[in-house]
ZAMARGU-4260 file (C-alpha; in steps of 0.2 Angstrom, whole numbers, plus 5000, padded with zeros to 4 digits):
<rodrens>
0) 5000/5000/5000 | 5007/5017/4995 | 5010/5029/5010 | 4998/5044/5010 | 5006/5061/5006
5) 4993/5070/5015 | 4993/5079/5031 | 4995/5064/5043 | 5014/5065/5038 | 5016/5083/5041
10) 5025/5089/5057 | 5013/5091/5072 | 5018/5110/5073 | 5020/5122/5059 | 5038/5129/5057
15) 5039/5148/5057 | 5057/5153/5058 | 5070/5166/5052 | 5088/5161/5052 | 5103/5173/5054
20) 5116/5165/5043 | 5135/5169/5042 | 5136/5178/5059 | 5153/5187/5063 | 5161/5182/5080
25) 5165/5195/5093 | 5172/5187/5109 | 5172/5195/5127 | 5184/5188/5140 | 5187/5196/5157
30) 5204/5196/5164 | 5206/5187/5181 | 5211/5198/5196 | 5211/5213/5184 | 5214/5227/5198
35) 5231/5219/5202 | 5235/5219/5183 | 5229/5237/5181 | 5241/5243/5195 | 5255/5234/5186
40) 5251/5242/5169 | 5250/5259/5177 | 5266/5257/5185 | 5273/5253/5168 | 5264/5268/5160
45) 5273/5280/5173 | 5290/5275/5165 | 5284/5279/5147 | 5282/5294/5136 | 5265/5299/5130
50) 5267/5301/5111 | 5254/5312/5102 | 5263/5308/5086 | 5260/5290/5080 | 5256/5280/5065
55) 5237/5281/5066 | 5235/5300/5066 | 5226/5299/5050 | 5212/5290/5058 | 5212/5297/5076
60) 5208/5313/5085 | 5214/5316/5103 | 5222/5299/5104 | 5240/5297/5110 | 5251/5281/5110
65) 5259/5277/5127 | 5277/5270/5125 | 5284/5262/5109 | 5274/5248/5100 | 5276/5231/5108
70) 5286/5235/5123 | 5273/5233/5136 | 5272/5214/5132 | 5291/5212/5132 | 5290/5219/5150
75) 5274/5209/5155 | 5274/5191/5151 | 5259/5187/5161 | 5249/5199/5150 | 5256/5192/5134
80) 5251/5174/5140 | 5233/5180/5144 | 5231/5188/5127 | 5237/5172/5118 | 5227/5160/5129
85) 5211/5170/5125 | 5215/5171/5107 | 5216/5152/5106 | 5200/5151/5116 | 5191/5163/5104
90) 5198/5153/5089 | 5191/5137/5096 | 5174/5145/5099 | 5173/5153/5082 | 5182/5149/5066
95) 5191/5134/5074 | 5207/5135/5063 | 5220/5121/5065 | 5233/5135/5070 | 5242/5142/5084
100) 5245/5160/5086 | 5258/5174/5089 | 5256/5192/5093 | 5262/5202/5078 | 5261/5219/5087
105) 5252/5229/5100 | 5250/5247/5106 | 5244/5255/5121 | 5233/5271/5118 | 5226/5285/5129
110) 5210/5294/5123 | 5205/5311/5130 | 5189/5320/5129 | 5182/5321/5112 | 5193/5307/5105
115) 5188/5297/5090 | 5194/5282/5080 | 5188/5282/5062 | 5180/5266/5056 | 5195/5255/5051
120) 5201/5237/5049 | 5218/5229/5052 | 5229/5221/5039 | 5242/5207/5039 | 5234/5198/5054
125) 5219/5186/5057 | 5212/5192/5074 | 5213/5208/5083 | 5208/5213/5101 | 5206/5227/5112
130) 5209/5226/5131 | 5200/5240/5141 | 5212/5245/5154 | 5205/5261/5161 | 5187/5261/5155
135) 5173/5270/5166 | 5154/5271/5163 | 5153/5284/5149 | 5169/5281/5140 | 5165/5277/5121
140) 5162/5259/5118 | 5170/5250/5103 | 5158/5249/5089 | 5157/5237/5074 | 5150/5241/5057
145) 5142/5229/5045 | 5152/5226/5028 | 5140/5234/5015 | 5145/5233/4997 | 5133/5245/4990
150) 5129/5263/4995 | 5113/5258/5004 | 5108/5245/5017 | 5096/5238/5016 | 5093/5240/4997
155) 5077/5249/4999 | 5077/5262/5012 | 5061/5264/5023 | 5059/5269/5041 | 5061/5254/5053
160) 5049/5251/5068 | 5064/5244/5078 | 5082/5238/5075 | 5085/5219/5072 | 5100/5209/5068
165) 5096/5211/5050 | 5094/5229/5048 | 5107/5236/5059 | 5123/5243/5051 | 5132/5247/5067
170) 5132/5237/5084 | 5142/5234/5100 | 5143/5221/5113 | 5143/5223/5132 | 5160/5228/5139
175) 5168/5233/5155 | 5185/5238/5162 | 5196/5222/5162 | 5187/5215/5147 | 5196/5209/5131
180) 5186/5211/5116 | 5192/5199/5101 | 5186/5201/5083 | 5191/5196/5065 | 5204/5209/5060
185) 5194/5212/5044 | 5179/5218/5054 | 5176/5237/5053 | 5177/5245/5070 | 5180/5262/5079
190) 5172/5274/5091 | 5168/5292/5092 | 5163/5306/5104 | 5173/5300/5119 | 5165/5311/5133
195) 5179/5309/5146 | 5198/5309/5148 | 5209/5294/5152 | 5201/5280/5141 | 5216/5268/5141
200) 5216/5253/5130 | 5228/5240/5123 | 5226/5235/5105 | 5234/5218/5099 | 5235/5209/5082
205) 5237/5190/5081 | 5245/5181/5066 | 5246/5162/5063 | 5261/5153/5071 | 5261/5135/5065
</rodrens>
């Protein structure tokens, strides 16, 4: 006897779902015992020059570099180990490449009132990260932008009743002092209108090391 193709074979409940495909991973990892590490970092900062002139002047305003590139990790192996451990964890939870990683470069930055970082990406690296070292409520959060190929997104422009994962062109994640935010280096990010002085962050780039 031929099985009936009628409604007896349909699922008991109708399916009504919308799927978000090809999501981009942004990781958030809290540094254990961060107050102790913050004191160590600020002791190191006291020995360094504040550098208003740096390689990223074209995309920044009111942002200075603290010390030379890479030197903080040369002097703080515990911090370097934490960054690499979390990079590996992020990789496992996201793209899961069969790779180990190394830090290609890093820079410590001080943002004052009115600071901005124009939307940008990082080249010659696979993942990037931002450690929020001195970050109070009110400091500008790191923002991420959707990669849009055309001039308009969505293709047809109408007023939205609310923001969703599908119509937003800019978004952020929860972040607090002591958090390490990791993201693909090709993901556009930045911030603007920082309202308070003394926003201190460490930016790190990771490369494959196999």
